[in-house]
C-alpha positions, -999 to +999 in steps of 0.1 A: -552+428+530-549+438+497-511+432+497-517+399+502-534+398+470-517+409+446-488+396+460-503+361+453-514+374+415-478+380+410-466+346+422-497+329+401-483+344+369-453+339+372-456+303+375-476+301+347-450+316+325-433+299+303-396+282+316-366+306+286-353+287+262-315+283+264-283+287+240-258+265+229-231+279+213-212+251+199-170+266+185-159+252+152-119+247+158-092+236+147-073+221+173-091+226+210-093+205+243-101+169+226-075+179+200-073+186+168-107+194+141-134+195+170-168+210+179-166+220+217-181+213+234-188+175+216-221+178+235-251+194+243-279+182+265-306+206+257-344+205+261-374+211+231-374+248+225-339+256+229-313+264+204-274+254+192-257+276+174-227+266+158-199+296+153-171+290+128-141+298+155-117+290+128-122+286+093-128+262+064-158+245+095-189+239+085-216+220+108-245+195+095-273+169+108-264+129+104-298+125+083-291+085+099-285+103+133-312+123+137-343+123+161-383+117+145-392+154+145-363+173+140-354+191+111-323+183+087-299+214+089-268+221+066-245+248+070-222+261+042-180+263+051-175+298+070-210+298+081-227+304+118-259+286+118-290+287+142-309+251+148-339+254+172-341+220+187-378+204+182-378+175+190-366+147+216-337+124+210-302+124+200-287+140+174-254+130+157-238+164+139-210+168+115-182+190+099-188+176+063-152+185+054-133+172+084-159+143+096-127+113+087-111+133+110-128+125+137-147+162+139-188+151+149-209+160+181-240+146+194-266+167+210-292+153+238-326+170+235-347+158+268-336+132+286-336+106+261-315+080+253-293+066+230-316+048+200-308+017+189-284+015+163-270+050+170-235+036+169-239+018+137-246+043+113-217+038+088-189+064+098-154+062+088-133+049+116-120+083+141-160+098+137-176+062+150-148+061+180-153+097+182-189+090+181-188+056+209-164+086+235-187+111+238-219+087+241-197+065+270-185+096+283-218+110+287-248+089+279-233+060+298-241+036+275-221+026+240 
């Protein structure tokens, strides 16, 4: 009988533990699966509390949030060129990220936090043509809207 009580207590303590946060690694590349000057992956589906680590696998890249594509409650970030940067996801929503020196070449990505849909006007942000079309592809492929 004691064993059952101990086992039940152990199971209840495990159930009360919070889910472990996940860390997603995003490489900054000169050439990847989807072309030149890319984040790989270019879309991450995560949860509040998760972390995204941007790794400058190839030199000359940076990662920074796009102010007009930042969910309310998520802190903006701006990495320097060749800097590995980690961000904690603190708010549900869809976030746009760019490599500032290569935005015009379409080096952008999106992070969906939680089950948030694409916010109204997300694709209306003024961006270089290649960046805008890359975001349209990312949204179409991963979030089912455009």
